[in-house]
Z-matrix of the N, CA and C atoms (Angstrom, degrees):
N
C 1 1.431
C 2 1.517 1 111.53
N 3 1.255 2 113.74 1 -25.02
C 4 1.445 3 119.23 2 179.17
C 5 1.524 4 109.78 3 -62.44
N 6 1.323 5 116.77 4 -39.82
C 7 1.466 6 120.93 5 179.61
C 8 1.528 7 111.09 6 -65.81
N 9 1.278 8 115.03 7 -35.24
C 10 1.455 9 119.28 8 -179.80
C 11 1.524 10 109.97 9 -68.37
N 12 1.311 11 119.35 10 -37.56
C 13 1.465 12 123.49 11 177.43
C 14 1.513 13 110.78 12 -65.72
N 15 1.343 14 114.82 13 -42.47
C 16 1.461 15 118.70 14 177.97
C 17 1.543 16 110.56 15 -62.61
N 18 1.305 17 115.67 16 -38.94
C 19 1.468 18 121.48 17 -179.63
C 20 1.538 19 110.29 18 -60.12
N 21 1.331 20 116.20 19 -47.20
C 22 1.464 21 119.96 20 -178.19
C 23 1.522 22 111.59 21 -69.89
N 24 1.320 23 117.60 22 -34.16
C 25 1.469 24 119.45 23 178.01
C 26 1.530 25 110.41 24 -69.25
N 27 1.360 26 117.87 25 -34.39
C 28 1.469 27 120.49 26 175.35
C 29 1.532 28 110.71 27 -64.83
N 30 1.300 29 115.47 28 -41.91
C 31 1.475 30 119.71 29 178.65
C 32 1.530 31 109.38 30 -62.12
N 33 1.328 32 117.15 31 -42.79
C 34 1.461 33 121.63 32 179.20
C 35 1.521 34 111.76 33 -62.36
N 36 1.337 35 115.30 34 -42.36
C 37 1.460 36 119.42 35 179.12
C 38 1.540 37 111.20 36 -64.82
N 39 1.309 38 117.59 37 -38.90
C 40 1.473 39 121.94 38 178.60
C 41 1.534 40 110.13 39 -64.47
N 42 1.305 41 115.56 40 -39.73
C 43 1.465 42 118.89 41 178.82
C 44 1.521 43 110.48 42 -64.00
N 45 1.348 44 116.02 43 -41.40
C 46 1.460 45 120.54 44 178.60
C 47 1.522 46 110.75 45 -62.82
N 48 1.339 47 116.38 46 -42.46
C 49 1.465 48 121.04 47 179.53
C 50 1.537 49 110.22 48 -63.02
N 51 1.346 50 117.44 49 -42.48
C 52 1.471 51 121.60 50 178.52
C 53 1.525 52 110.76 51 -62.00
N 54 1.338 53 116.71 52 -42.39
C 55 1.465 54 120.66 53 178.96
C 56 1.521 55 110.40 54 -63.84
N 57 1.325 56 116.51 55 -42.07
C 58 1.470 57 120.33 56 179.94
C 59 1.529 58 111.01 57 -65.02
N 60 1.367 59 117.03 58 -41.22
C 61 1.465 60 120.60 59 177.36
C 62 1.541 61 110.52 60 -62.11
N 63 1.309 62 115.85 61 -45.22
C 64 1.461 63 120.99 62 179.37
C 65 1.519 64 110.10 63 -61.59
N 66 1.337 65 115.66 64 -44.53
C 67 1.455 66 121.14 65 179.28
C 68 1.527 67 110.55 66 -63.15
N 69 1.311 68 116.44 67 -39.15
C 70 1.460 69 122.17 68 179.88
C 71 1.538 70 110.35 69 -65.67
N 72 1.312 71 116.64 70 -42.36
C 73 1.471 72 121.35 71 -179.37
C 74 1.528 73 110.97 72 -70.79
N 75 1.311 74 117.57 73 -50.16
C 76 1.458 75 121.80 74 -175.73
C 77 1.522 76 112.79 75 -86.04
N 78 1.278 77 117.76 76 -24.44
C 79 1.457 78 121.30 77 -175.91
C 80 1.523 79 109.34 78 83.72
N 81 1.289 80 114.09 79 -174.17
C 82 1.461 81 119.16 80 -179.95
C 83 1.527 82 108.43 81 -77.49
N 84 1.289 83 117.56 82 97.27
C 85 1.456 84 122.32 83 179.45
C 86 1.509 85 108.19 84 -115.13
N 87 1.320 86 112.94 85 125.69
C 88 1.465 87 117.46 86 175.65
C 89 1.520 88 107.48 87 -114.45
N 90 1.291 89 116.09 88 164.87
C 91 1.466 90 119.84 89 178.51
C 92 1.527 91 110.61 90 -62.73
N 93 1.309 92 117.59 91 -34.96
C 94 1.466 93 121.58 92 178.25
C 95 1.512 94 111.26 93 -61.25
N 96 1.350 95 115.63 94 -45.22
C 97 1.467 96 119.65 95 178.47
C 98 1.531 97 110.79 96 -62.90
N 99 1.306 98 115.12 97 -42.25
C 100 1.462 99 120.67 98 -178.86
C 101 1.524 100 110.72 99 -61.24
N 102 1.346 101 116.79 100 -47.20
C 103 1.457 102 120.41 101 -179.01
C 104 1.527 103 112.28 102 -69.05
N 105 1.326 104 117.41 103 -35.31
C 106 1.471 105 118.88 104 178.79
C 107 1.532 106 110.71 105 -68.34
N 108 1.329 107 118.02 106 -39.49
C 109 1.463 108 119.43 107 178.43
C 110 1.528 109 110.54 108 -68.88
N 111 1.334 110 117.91 109 -35.68
C 112 1.468 111 120.21 110 174.98
C 113 1.523 112 110.33 111 -64.35
N 114 1.308 113 116.39 112 -40.07
C 115 1.458 114 121.07 113 179.24
C 116 1.525 115 110.59 114 -63.25
N 117 1.319 116 117.40 115 -42.51
C 118 1.460 117 121.45 116 178.71
C 119 1.529 118 111.02 117 -62.95
N 120 1.322 119 116.21 118 -43.84
C 121 1.469 120 119.88 119 178.96
C 122 1.526 121 110.85 120 -63.46
N 123 1.330 122 115.79 121 -38.64
C 124 1.454 123 120.25 122 179.65
C 125 1.529 124 110.26 123 -64.09
N 126 1.338 125 117.02 124 -39.68
C 127 1.468 126 121.62 125 177.69
C 128 1.523 127 110.50 126 -63.94
N 129 1.328 128 116.31 127 -42.91
C 130 1.470 129 120.37 128 179.96
C 131 1.525 130 110.77 129 -61.65
N 132 1.325 131 116.40 130 -44.33
C 133 1.465 132 121.01 131 179.86
C 134 1.527 133 109.81 132 -63.65
N 135 1.324 134 116.82 133 -41.31
C 136 1.457 135 120.93 134 179.81
C 137 1.526 136 110.77 135 -64.77
N 138 1.346 137 117.21 136 -41.16
C 139 1.459 138 121.10 137 177.94
C 140 1.527 139 111.29 138 -63.04
N 141 1.329 140 116.62 139 -42.25
C 142 1.471 141 120.34 140 178.18
C 143 1.524 142 110.47 141 -62.68
N 144 1.329 143 116.14 142 -42.17
C 145 1.460 144 120.75 143 -179.97
C 146 1.530 145 110.13 144 -63.21
N 147 1.331 146 117.01 145 -44.64
C 148 1.466 147 120.42 146 178.39
C 149 1.519 148 111.31 147 -62.52
N 150 1.322 149 116.96 148 -40.78
C 151 1.461 150 121.24 149 179.44
C 152 1.534 151 110.41 150 -62.61
N 153 1.335 152 116.59 151 -43.68
C 154 1.464 153 120.37 152 179.21
C 155 1.528 154 110.63 153 -64.48
N 156 1.343 155 116.90 154 -39.77
C 157 1.464 156 120.28 155 179.07
C 158 1.529 157 110.91 156 -64.18
N 159 1.348 158 116.56 157 -40.20
C 160 1.460 159 119.78 158 178.13
C 161 1.521 160 110.93 159 -64.23
N 162 1.335 161 116.86 160 -41.93
C 163 1.464 162 120.70 161 178.21
C 164 1.526 163 110.84 162 -62.70
N 165 1.330 164 116.07 163 -41.86
C 166 1.460 165 120.74 164 179.39
C 167 1.523 166 110.17 165 -64.65
N 168 1.328 167 117.46 166 -42.64
C 169 1.459 168 120.88 167 177.45
C 170 1.521 169 111.11 168 -61.17
N 171 1.336 170 116.31 169 -40.86
C 172 1.462 171 120.91 170 179.35
C 173 1.525 172 110.13 171 -63.77
N 174 1.324 173 116.79 172 -43.61
C 175 1.472 174 121.24 173 178.98
C 176 1.526 175 110.15 174 -62.70
N 177 1.332 176 116.89 175 -43.36
C 178 1.470 177 120.68 176 178.78
C 179 1.524 178 110.89 177 -62.74
N 180 1.324 179 116.07 178 -41.64
C 181 1.462 180 120.66 179 179.80
C 182 1.527 181 110.41 180 -63.17
N 183 1.340 182 116.82 181 -45.34
C 184 1.466 183 120.82 182 178.31
C 185 1.522 184 111.26 183 -63.76
N 186 1.321 185 116.37 184 -38.81
C 187 1.470 186 120.08 185 179.30
C 188 1.530 187 110.00 186 -64.53
N 189 1.322 188 116.34 187 -39.76
C 190 1.460 189 119.76 188 -179.81
C 191 1.528 190 110.32 189 -66.55
N 192 1.337 191 116.35 190 -40.45
C 193 1.466 192 120.28 191 177.80
C 194 1.521 193 109.87 192 -62.03
N 195 1.325 194 116.63 193 -45.40
C 196 1.461 195 121.17 194 179.76
C 197 1.526 196 111.06 195 -62.99
N 198 1.322 197 115.94 196 -42.88
C 199 1.466 198 120.65 197 179.33
C 200 1.521 199 110.37 198 -62.00
N 201 1.321 200 116.91 199 -44.25
C 202 1.456 201 121.66 200 178.39
C 203 1.521 202 110.40 201 -60.95
N 204 1.323 203 115.86 202 -43.72
C 205 1.458 204 120.36 203 178.92
C 206 1.532 205 110.96 204 -60.14
N 207 1.320 206 115.80 205 -46.48
C 208 1.463 207 119.81 206 -177.90
C 209 1.524 208 112.22 207 -63.08
N 210 1.316 209 116.28 208 -47.95
C 211 1.449 210 119.26 209 -172.94
C 212 1.524 211 113.45 210 -82.08
N 213 1.313 212 118.65 211 -20.27
C 214 1.455 213 120.03 212 177.57
C 215 1.514 214 112.17 213 -86.10
N 216 1.315 215 118.45 214 -31.83
C 217 1.450 216 121.35 215 -177.30
C 218 1.533 217 112.56 216 -79.63
N 219 1.295 218 117.44 217 -34.80
C 220 1.462 219 121.45 218 -174.60
C 221 1.526 220 113.18 219 -58.03
N 222 1.330 221 119.99 220 -48.84
C 223 1.465 222 118.11 221 -178.92
C 224 1.526 223 113.30 222 -60.87
N 225 1.356 224 118.15 223 -36.67
C 226 1.457 225 120.38 224 179.04
C 227 1.526 226 110.42 225 -63.63
N 228 1.311 227 116.38 226 -44.26
C 229 1.459 228 120.98 227 179.69
C 230 1.524 229 109.62 228 -64.95
N 231 1.318 230 117.12 229 -42.27
C 232 1.468 231 120.70 230 -179.49
C 233 1.530 232 110.40 231 -62.98
N 234 1.333 233 117.05 232 -44.14
C 235 1.465 234 120.07 233 179.27
C 236 1.529 235 110.25 234 -61.94
N 237 1.302 236 115.71 235 -41.59
C 238 1.452 237 121.29 236 178.97
C 239 1.528 238 110.15 237 -61.58
N 240 1.318 239 116.15 238 -44.69
C 241 1.465 240 120.93 239 -178.98
C 242 1.528 241 110.88 240 -66.23
N 243 1.309 242 118.03 241 -37.93
C 244 1.473 243 121.56 242 179.66
C 245 1.529 244 109.93 243 -65.17
N 246 1.336 245 115.78 244 -43.40
C 247 1.469 246 119.08 245 177.50
C 248 1.522 247 110.77 246 -64.38
N 249 1.309 248 116.31 247 -40.48
C 250 1.465 249 120.61 248 -179.77
C 251 1.526 250 111.07 249 -62.96
N 252 1.326 251 117.57 250 -37.76
C 253 1.475 252 121.23 251 178.19
C 254 1.528 253 109.78 252 -63.92
N 255 1.330 254 117.14 253 -41.36
C 256 1.475 255 120.23 254 178.43
C 257 1.525 256 111.11 255 -62.33
N 258 1.335 257 115.77 256 -42.07
C 259 1.464 258 120.21 257 178.18
C 260 1.522 259 109.48 258 -64.98
N 261 1.320 260 117.11 259 -42.54
C 262 1.467 261 120.97 260 179.60
C 263 1.527 262 110.53 261 -60.16
N 264 1.321 263 117.19 262 -43.04
C 265 1.463 264 120.41 263 178.40
C 266 1.527 265 110.38 264 -57.81
N 267 1.326 266 115.64 265 -49.58
C 268 1.466 267 120.63 266 -178.42
C 269 1.521 268 111.30 267 -61.65
N 270 1.327 269 115.94 268 -46.31
C 271 1.463 270 120.42 269 -176.25
C 272 1.536 271 112.12 270 -71.28
N 273 1.328 272 117.20 271 -32.00
C 274 1.474 273 119.25 272 177.42
C 275 1.519 274 110.59 273 -63.25
N 276 1.316 275 115.14 274 -41.52
C 277 1.469 276 119.73 275 -179.26
C 278 1.530 277 110.15 276 -64.01
N 279 1.320 278 117.63 277 -33.62
C 280 1.463 279 121.97 278 -177.69
C 281 1.528 280 113.26 279 -92.70
N 282 1.308 281 118.11 280 3.52
C 283 1.454 282 122.15 281 -176.85
C 284 1.534 283 110.49 282 -75.05
N 285 1.344 284 117.01 283 132.77
C 286 1.464 285 121.13 284 -178.77
C 287 1.521 286 111.44 285 -67.67
N 288 1.315 287 116.16 286 -49.32
C 289 1.460 288 120.82 287 -179.47
C 290 1.535 289 108.19 288 -114.43
N 291 1.316 290 115.85 289 132.33
C 292 1.466 291 119.46 290 -179.70
C 293 1.533 292 110.67 291 -103.16
N 294 1.312 293 115.50 292 34.56
C 295 1.466 294 119.66 293 177.01
C 296 1.532 295 108.78 294 -73.42
N 297 1.312 296 114.20 295 163.60
C 298 1.472 297 119.20 296 178.94
C 299 1.529 298 110.62 297 -56.43
N 300 1.334 299 116.11 298 -43.13
C 301 1.459 300 121.54 299 -176.77
C 302 1.537 301 110.91 300 -63.00
N 303 1.317 302 116.94 301 -43.59
C 304 1.463 303 120.91 302 -179.88
C 305 1.528 304 111.24 303 -65.38
N 306 1.325 305 115.92 304 -44.31
C 307 1.471 306 120.01 305 -179.50
C 308 1.529 307 109.96 306 -66.93
N 309 1.323 308 117.01 307 -39.11
C 310 1.458 309 120.85 308 178.37
C 311 1.532 310 110.54 309 -63.61
N 312 1.311 311 116.96 310 -45.08
C 313 1.468 312 121.14 311 179.09
C 314 1.534 313 109.85 312 -60.90
N 315 1.313 314 116.57 313 -43.40
C 316 1.464 315 121.48 314 178.71
C 317 1.532 316 110.99 315 -61.47
N 318 1.307 317 115.90 316 -46.96
C 319 1.478 318 120.02 317 -178.16
C 320 1.523 319 111.15 318 -65.14
N 321 1.326 320 117.78 319 -38.15
C 322 1.473 321 120.84 320 178.31
C 323 1.530 322 110.82 321 -65.17
N 324 1.318 323 116.87 322 -39.79
C 325 1.465 324 120.84 323 178.23
C 326 1.514 325 111.97 324 -64.58
N 327 1.316 326 116.21 325 -45.89
C 328 1.471 327 120.83 326 179.56
C 329 1.527 328 109.82 327 -65.08
N 330 1.319 329 116.71 328 -42.26
C 331 1.472 330 120.75 329 179.80
C 332 1.524 331 111.13 330 -59.69
N 333 1.310 332 116.31 331 -43.93
C 334 1.470 333 120.16 332 -179.64
C 335 1.531 334 110.36 333 -64.26
N 336 1.324 335 116.16 334 -41.12
C 337 1.464 336 120.19 335 -178.48
C 338 1.526 337 111.66 336 -66.19
N 339 1.305 338 117.48 337 -37.70
C 340 1.466 339 121.25 338 -177.27
C 341 1.527 340 112.71 339 -97.17
N 342 1.315 341 116.21 340 7.74
C 343 1.469 342 122.38 341 174.86
C 344 1.536 343 112.97 342 56.38
N 345 1.315 344 115.09 343 45.02
C 346 1.468 345 121.22 344 173.51
C 347 1.522 346 107.76 345 -130.49
N 348 1.305 347 116.42 346 166.12
C 349 1.464 348 119.14 347 179.79
C 350 1.526 349 109.60 348 -81.76
N 351 1.327 350 117.39 349 152.04
C 352 1.465 351 119.56 350 175.37
C 353 1.536 352 111.75 351 -57.20
N 354 1.330 353 116.15 352 -35.18
C 355 1.472 354 119.92 353 178.35
C 356 1.523 355 110.60 354 -63.67
N 357 1.332 356 116.22 355 -41.54
C 358 1.475 357 120.38 356 179.16
C 359 1.522 358 109.53 357 -63.05
N 360 1.317 359 117.01 358 -44.17
C 361 1.468 360 121.09 359 178.15
C 362 1.528 361 110.40 360 -61.10
N 363 1.316 362 116.18 361 -46.02
C 364 1.469 363 121.18 362 179.07
C 365 1.531 364 110.58 363 -58.66
N 366 1.348 365 115.72 364 -48.50
C 367 1.468 366 119.88 365 -177.94
C 368 1.529 367 112.12 366 -65.19
N 369 1.331 368 117.12 367 -38.91
C 370 1.471 369 119.82 368 177.94
C 371 1.532 370 110.69 369 -65.28
N 372 1.324 371 116.19 370 -40.73
C 373 1.459 372 120.59 371 178.69
C 374 1.525 373 109.75 372 -62.65
N 375 1.326 374 115.30 373 -46.37
C 376 1.466 375 120.58 374 -179.07
C 377 1.528 376 110.73 375 -64.29
N 378 1.327 377 116.48 376 -37.69
C 379 1.476 378 120.45 377 178.72
C 380 1.526 379 110.63 378 -64.13
N 381 1.314 380 116.66 379 -38.66
C 382 1.463 381 120.67 380 -178.07
C 383 1.528 382 112.06 381 -73.96
N 384 1.334 383 116.94 382 -42.58
C 385 1.474 384 120.41 383 -172.00
C 386 1.529 385 114.69 384 -106.72
N 387 1.300 386 117.73 385 -8.09
C 388 1.466 387 122.82 386 -174.79
C 389 1.525 388 111.66 387 59.37
N 390 1.320 389 115.78 388 22.84
C 391 1.461 390 122.56 389 177.60
C 392 1.526 391 108.22 390 -143.03
N 393 1.323 392 116.47 391 152.04
C 394 1.457 393 119.18 392 173.31
C 395 1.536 394 107.23 393 -79.29
N 396 1.332 395 118.31 394 158.92
C 397 1.466 396 120.13 395 -177.03
C 398 1.529 397 113.61 396 -55.31
N 399 1.320 398 118.85 397 -37.81
C 400 1.469 399 122.48 398 179.68
C 401 1.529 400 111.14 399 -58.37
N 402 1.339 401 115.70 400 -47.16
C 403 1.469 402 120.16 401 -178.54
C 404 1.527 403 111.61 402 -73.50
N 405 1.316 404 116.40 403 -35.84
C 406 1.468 405 121.23 404 -178.42
C 407 1.521 406 110.66 405 -62.87
N 408 1.336 407 116.30 406 -43.75
C 409 1.466 408 119.32 407 -177.71
C 410 1.533 409 110.87 408 -68.08
N 411 1.315 410 117.68 409 -30.57
C 412 1.466 411 120.31 410 177.19
C 413 1.530 412 110.46 411 -64.27
N 414 1.337 413 115.82 412 -37.78
C 415 1.463 414 119.71 413 178.10
C 416 1.527 415 111.62 414 -71.56
N 417 1.311 416 117.01 415 -23.06
C 418 1.457 417 121.46 416 -179.10
C 419 1.530 418 111.82 417 -87.38
N 420 1.326 419 117.00 418 0.89
C 421 1.468 420 122.80 419 -174.65
C 422 1.518 421 114.90 420 -47.55
N 423 1.299 422 117.21 421 -40.09
C 424 1.463 423 120.26 422 -177.61
C 425 1.520 424 111.51 423 -71.28
N 426 1.325 425 116.91 424 -24.77
C 427 1.458 426 120.74 425 -174.58
C 428 1.527 427 112.82 426 -95.15
N 429 1.316 428 119.12 427 0.92
C 430 1.458 429 122.61 428 -174.52
C 431 1.528 430 110.50 429 -68.46
N 432 1.315 431 115.62 430 133.17
C 433 1.454 432 122.40 431 177.20
C 434 1.526 433 107.59 432 -90.34
N 435 1.320 434 118.81 433 104.70
C 436 1.460 435 121.82 434 -173.70
C 437 1.525 436 113.27 435 -77.22
N 438 1.296 437 119.27 436 -7.36
C 439 1.463 438 120.65 437 -179.31
C 440 1.526 439 111.92 438 -77.86
N 441 1.312 440 117.62 439 -13.10
C 442 1.463 441 120.50 440 -173.18
C 443 1.529 442 112.45 441 -123.18
N 444 1.325 443 118.82 442 30.72
C 445 1.467 444 121.62 443 -176.32
C 446 1.516 445 111.47 444 -69.31
N 447 1.339 446 115.23 445 136.86
C 448 1.460 447 121.45 446 173.91
C 449 1.525 448 108.30 447 -148.84
N 450 1.327 449 115.67 448 151.01
C 451 1.461 450 120.15 449 178.58
C 452 1.532 451 110.68 450 -108.90
N 453 1.299 452 116.61 451 -1.26
C 454 1.460 453 120.92 452 -178.33
C 455 1.527 454 107.70 453 -113.58
N 456 1.282 455 116.31 454 133.64
C 457 1.464 456 121.17 455 -179.53
C 458 1.515 457 110.46 456 -75.76
N 459 1.307 458 115.76 457 130.29
C 460 1.453 459 122.21 458 172.25
C 461 1.510 460 107.81 459 -125.31
N 462 1.306 461 115.57 460 138.75
C 463 1.459 462 121.11 461 -177.02
C 464 1.511 463 110.37 462 -61.35
N 465 1.318 464 115.91 463 137.17
C 466 1.452 465 121.30 464 172.38
C 467 1.506 466 108.49 465 -139.62
N 468 1.279 467 116.33 466 142.21
C 469 1.475 468 119.58 467 -178.67
C 470 1.510 469 109.47 468 -89.45
N 471 1.307 470 115.34 469 119.15
C 472 1.446 471 122.29 470 176.15
C 473 1.513 472 106.97 471 -120.52
N 474 1.272 473 117.27 472 124.90
C 475 1.471 474 119.42 473 -178.42
C 476 1.484 475 112.74 474 -101.46
């Protein structure tokens, strides 16, 4: 029986050594420590998720503002350009001199009045007539009303 007692005491000592090795490797870890560190990590992950959601919301909000700006401004500019082209047509026909300088001065005046660039006016005119204003007025030569010639642009309302 003595051998049997020694056997069980050896087993007990081995268990103690295993526990000490485990404790040495892992350190003093309790379930409370484990759950508190898990809780902290969970909070950190939640904070990161909330931060990302806020950033995404901000990006969406900015995108919506930009989209609104793009789609609301374009029709106003287009309407302005269309009216400016009509005025340009009328004024070109009544222009005394159809030199480049006269047409350029006229287009700059109309552009300023309708708050568009001369290039935009030129491109809109070309899109409508498939001709630049210089060439278009040459084709209109037969239809020019010579009683109303002027070289200075004056505002006229064309609807």
